[in-house]
C-alpha positions in Angstrom: -0.1 -0.1 -0.4 1.1 3.1 -0.6 1.7 5.8 2.5 -1.6 7.9 1.1 -3.2 4.9 0.8 -2.3 3.5 4.7 -2.9 6.4 6.2 -6.7 6.2 4.5 -6.8 3.1 5.8 -5.5 3.5 9.0 -6.3 7.0 10.6 -9.5 9.0 11.0 -10.9 11.0 8.3 -10.9 14.2 9.8 -8.8 15.6 7.4 -8.8 16.2 3.3 -5.5 16.7 2.5 -4.0 17.1 -0.8 -2.6 13.8 -2.9 1.0 14.8 -2.3 3.5 13.0 0.3 6.3 14.9 1.1 9.5 13.6 3.2 12.0 16.6 3.0 11.8 19.9 3.4 14.6 22.8 3.7 13.4 26.5 4.3 10.8 27.3 1.7 11.2 24.0 -0.6 9.8 20.8 0.2 10.0 17.4 -1.8 7.6 14.3 -2.3 8.2 10.5 -1.7 8.9 10.9 -6.2 11.6 13.4 -6.0 9.6 16.1 -7.0 9.9 19.7 -5.6 7.4 22.1 -4.5 7.1 25.9 -3.1 5.4 25.1 0.4 3.3 28.5 0.1 1.3 27.3 3.0 4.1 27.5 6.3 2.0 24.5 7.9 -0.5 27.2 8.7 2.4 30.0 9.5 4.3 27.4 11.8 7.1 27.2 9.7 7.9 30.8 9.4 11.3 30.1 9.6 11.3 27.7 6.9 11.8 23.9 7.1 14.7 22.6 9.2 16.1 25.7 10.1 19.5 25.0 11.0 19.9 27.2 14.0 16.4 25.8 15.1 17.5 22.0 14.4 20.7 22.8 16.5 18.9 24.2 19.5 16.4 20.8 19.7 19.5 18.4 18.8 21.6 19.7 21.4 19.0 19.5 23.5 18.0 16.1 23.5 21.4 15.0 23.8 21.2 16.3 27.8 17.6 16.1 28.8 14.2 16.0 27.3 11.1 16.3 29.7 11.6 17.1 33.9 7.6 17.5 33.8 7.0 21.1 35.8 7.4 19.3 39.2 11.1 20.0 38.8 13.2 23.4 37.2 14.8 22.6 34.1 17.6 25.4 32.6 16.3 26.1 29.2 12.8 27.1 31.3 13.5 30.6 32.7 15.8 31.7 29.5 12.7 30.9 26.9 10.2 32.5 29.5 12.4 35.8 30.1 12.9 36.0 25.8 9.3 35.6 25.4 8.2 38.2 27.7 10.2 40.7 26.2 9.4 39.9 22.8 5.9 40.0 23.9 6.1 43.2 26.3 4.1 41.2 29.1 5.4 40.5 32.0 4.6 37.1 33.0 4.1 34.0 30.2 2.2 30.6 31.0 3.9 27.8 28.3 1.6 25.4 26.9 1.9 22.6 23.8 -0.6 23.6 21.0 -2.6 26.8 20.1 -5.4 25.5 20.9 -4.4 25.1 24.6 -2.8 28.5 24.7 -6.8 29.6 24.0 -8.1 27.3 26.8 -5.7 28.6 29.4 -6.6 32.5 28.1 -10.6 31.5 28.8 -9.3 30.3 32.2 -7.2 33.1 33.2 -9.9 35.6 32.2 -12.9 33.7 34.0 -11.0 33.5 37.3 -9.8 36.9 37.1 -13.1 38.3 36.7 -14.2 36.7 39.4 -11.5 37.6 41.4 -10.6 40.8 40.7 -13.9 42.2 39.1 -15.9 40.7 41.0 -18.0 38.9 38.9 -20.4 36.4 40.6 -18.7 32.5 40.1 -19.6 30.8 37.2 -21.2 33.9 35.4 -18.5 35.3 33.6 -19.0 35.6 29.9 -16.8 35.7 26.8 -17.4 38.0 23.7 -16.1 36.6 20.6 -16.4 37.3 16.9 -18.6 35.6 14.2 -16.1 33.1 12.1 -13.8 32.9 14.4 -10.9 30.2 14.2 -9.3 29.4 17.8 -9.0 25.7 17.8 -10.8 22.4 18.0 -11.5 21.4 21.9 -14.6 21.5 22.7 -15.3 24.4 24.4 -13.6 26.3 21.7 -16.0 24.9 18.8 -18.6 25.3 20.9 -18.1 29.2 20.8 -17.5 28.6 17.2 -20.3 29.6 14.5 -18.8 27.1 11.6 -22.1 24.6 12.1 -19.4 21.7 10.7 -17.0 22.4 13.7 -19.8 22.3 16.2 -22.1 19.2 14.6 -22.9 16.5 17.2 -20.0 17.7 19.0 -22.5 19.5 22.1 -23.3 20.1 24.6 -20.9 23.0 24.9 -19.7 25.1 27.5 -21.5 28.1 27.9 -20.3 31.7 28.8 -20.1 32.8 25.2 -21.5 35.6 23.0 -20.7 36.2 19.3 -21.0 39.5 17.2 -19.6 40.1 14.0 -16.0 40.7 13.5 -15.5 44.2 12.6 -18.7 46.0 13.9 -17.4 48.1 17.2 -21.1 48.8 18.0 -22.4 45.0 18.5 -19.8 44.3 20.4 -20.3 47.1 22.7 -24.0 46.1 22.9 -23.0 42.7 24.0 -20.8 43.6 26.8 -22.4 43.5 30.3 -21.3 43.8 33.9 -20.6 39.9 33.7 -18.0 40.4 30.4 -14.5 38.8 31.4 -13.1 39.4 28.2 -13.2 39.9 24.5 -11.9 37.2 22.6 -10.6 38.3 19.0 -7.8 37.5 16.1 -6.4 40.3 14.7 -7.0 38.6 11.2 -9.4 35.5 10.2 -7.2 33.4 8.9 -9.0 30.4 8.7 -12.3 32.5 8.0 -10.7 33.2 4.7 -8.0 35.7 5.5 -10.5 38.4 6.6 -9.3 42.1 7.5 -11.4 44.5 9.8 -12.4 47.7 8.6 -9.4 50.4 10.1 -10.2 51.9 13.7 -12.1 48.7 14.5 -9.0 47.4 17.1 -8.8 51.1 18.3 -12.2 51.3 19.5 -12.3 47.7 21.0 -9.5 48.8 23.2 -11.6 52.1 24.1 -14.2 50.1 24.9 -12.8 47.2 26.9 -10.7 49.9 28.8 -13.8 51.6 29.8 -15.8 48.8 30.9 -12.8 47.0 32.4 -12.9 43.8 30.0 -9.4 42.3 29.4 -8.6 42.4 25.4 -7.2 39.4 24.7 -5.8 38.9 21.1 -5.2 35.2 19.3 -2.0 35.9 17.4 -1.2 32.2 17.3 -1.2 32.6 13.1 -1.0 36.2 12.9 2.0 36.6 15.2 5.7 36.2 15.4 6.4 38.5 12.2 3.7 36.6 9.4 1.7 40.2 8.8 5.1 42.0 8.7 5.2 43.4 12.5 6.2 41.0 15.4 2.7 41.0 16.3 -0.5 42.2 14.3 -1.7 44.0 16.8 0.9 46.6 15.9 -0.3 47.3 13.1 -3.6 48.3 14.7 -1.9 50.7 17.3 -2.9 49.2 20.7 -1.6 46.9 23.2 -4.1 44.2 24.1 -4.3 42.6 28.1 -3.2 39.3 26.9 -2.0 37.2 23.8 -2.3 33.6 22.9 0.9 32.6 20.9 1.8 29.5 19.3 2.4 27.6 15.6 5.9 29.5 14.8 6.8 29.6 18.3 8.2 26.0 17.7 10.6 26.8 15.0 8.5 24.4 12.8 9.6 21.3 14.4 7.8 20.8 18.1 5.0 21.9 19.6 5.5 25.2 21.4 2.9 27.5 22.7 2.1 30.5 25.5 -0.3 32.5 27.1 1.6 36.2 27.7 0.0 38.6 30.3 0.7 41.0 32.5 1.2 40.2 36.5 -2.8 41.4 37.3 -4.1 39.0 34.8 -1.7 36.1 35.5 -1.4 36.6 39.0 -4.7 34.6 39.3 -3.1 31.5 38.7 -1.5 29.8 41.7 0.0 26.3 42.0 -2.6 23.2 40.8 -5.2 26.1 39.0 -3.4 24.7 35.6 -0.5 23.0 33.8 0.7 20.6 31.6 3.4 18.2 31.4 4.8 18.7 28.4 4.5 22.4 28.3 7.6 24.4 29.1 9.7 21.0 29.0 13.4 21.6 28.0 13.4 20.9 24.4 10.5 23.0 23.6 12.6 25.8 25.5 15.5 25.4 23.4 13.3 25.1 20.4 11.2 28.4 21.3 14.7 30.2 22.1 16.2 29.7 19.0 13.0 30.5 16.7 12.8 33.6 18.9 16.2 34.2 18.0 15.9 33.2 14.0 13.0 35.6 13.7 15.1 39.0 14.9 18.4 38.1 13.7 16.6 37.4 10.4 14.5 40.8 10.2 11.9 38.2 9.2 9.1 41.1 10.0 10.4 43.1 7.5 11.1 40.2 4.7 7.2 39.9 4.9 6.2 43.2 5.0 8.3 43.6 2.0 7.6 40.5 -0.1 4.0 40.5 1.2 3.4 44.1 -0.4 4.8 42.9 -3.8 2.9 39.4 -3.5 -0.1 40.8 -3.2 0.3 43.6 -5.6 1.2 40.9 -8.3 -2.0 39.1 -7.4 -4.1 41.9 -7.8 -3.1 42.4 -11.1 -4.3 38.8 -12.4 -8.6 39.0 -13.6 -9.6 36.1 -12.0 -9.4 36.9 -8.5 -12.8 38.6 -7.1 -10.0 39.8 -4.1 -7.3 39.8 -2.7 -6.6 40.5 1.3 -4.0 39.9 3.4 -1.0 41.6 6.0 2.6 40.6 5.0 2.6 36.8 4.0 -0.5 36.2 4.9 -2.8 36.5 2.0 -6.1 35.4 1.2 -7.3 35.2 -2.6 -11.3 34.9 -2.9 -12.4 33.7 -6.5 -15.7 33.4 -7.7 -15.9 29.2 -7.7 -14.8 26.5 -5.4 -11.0 27.0 -4.5 -9.7 23.3 -4.0 -9.4 22.7 -8.0 -7.0 25.6 -8.2 -4.7 24.6 -5.3 -4.8 20.9 -6.8 -4.1 22.4 -10.3 -1.1 24.9 -8.4 0.1 21.4 -6.8 0.6 19.6 -9.7 3.0 22.9 -11.1 5.1 22.7 -8.0 3.1 25.1 -5.7 1.9 24.3 -2.4 -1.2 26.1 -0.9 -4.9 25.3 0.4 -8.5 25.8 0.0 -10.5 27.7 3.0 -14.2 28.5 3.2 -14.6 27.1 0.0 -13.6 30.0 -2.3 -10.5 31.5 -1.0 -6.8 30.3 -1.4 -4.5 30.8 1.0 -0.8 32.1 0.6 1.4 32.1 3.5 5.0 31.2 2.1 7.8 31.0 5.0 8.9 33.9 5.8 12.5 32.8 4.9 11.5 32.2 1.0 13.4 33.8 -1.5 11.9 36.7 -3.8 13.0 34.5 -6.4 10.8 31.4 -5.7 7.8 33.8 -5.5 8.1 35.1 -8.6 8.2 31.4 -9.9 5.1 31.0 -8.0 3.7 34.2 -9.4 4.5 32.9 -12.8 2.6 29.6 -12.0 -0.2 31.1 -10.8 -0.3 33.5 -13.5 -1.4 30.3 -15.5 -3.3 28.7 -13.2 -5.9 31.6 -12.4 -5.3 34.0 -15.0 
């Protein structure tokens, strides 16, 4: 049986991947099991910002694997402290709580917001509410899909956790109307990536920040996909000229080789946690911490935010020259191309021509190459894209 046949035979059918089996990667390029080379224009949904198998990230992981891999949080390890200090400095928040996956970081944020509302704001026990946006994607746990507005994410998985109110993304008036004395937090993505690369209107986040401050509500931003230089700044919220009360980080924090995530907040929020309140056996383990340090170092030392801004502006301008797209949206190297038809056949056609990308929300082709991508590689990709969707 082929690799694909084995996966289909023994795996759960919870994904519908493109029919290609990748066996090797380097920088922005990947190779399949037949030796064909492809330009990666998805980056594992922005988890491979540093490129595939970046030598410095791999070296950090290899060195740590030769020392100690897992201690649990029952003991200290010598990599965790430096990693937390570095991420605190990069994020601008005083404290960091490390986890593994992005969904875990969001679950951590939910717990922190609810306990903060109870202990600090004075919301009665078990009464806190969190305002979210329609079209959101924050993960796949039962709590998170419970406040999704995508029917497929929810169907058959209830009953769901109460305490969430969804409002239209980009509508500050609707958000203000949803805030009550019981509101603990507003949880938003700066750009809705899985939702189709949807950007809010100008001034939206400034208004949301003002509303949260006025009503004593935490503003928590999910920067798991948009953060760590993807949009041309270290954090997408920097484009909006605001500072949230907390952020969720993941994906590229693991340098494309390991699951690493975190919840970052100032002490006023993070100090609601005491020993026994929350944790993770693997969160903050020595390998994850060593990799996280290296991943952050690569992003900064190789100026990947500036490269994403420059190459993203070029790529979007080129895509807008095409006749086929209904709309081209994005920021930095997070780009969505809206079509007037099903996007999957377009992705399949691009795959056959050596360009890997993925459809989202049926009619959107998402382009998000590694931030190390060379301009020459993008020029090659544009030549192919122009032939597939002129």
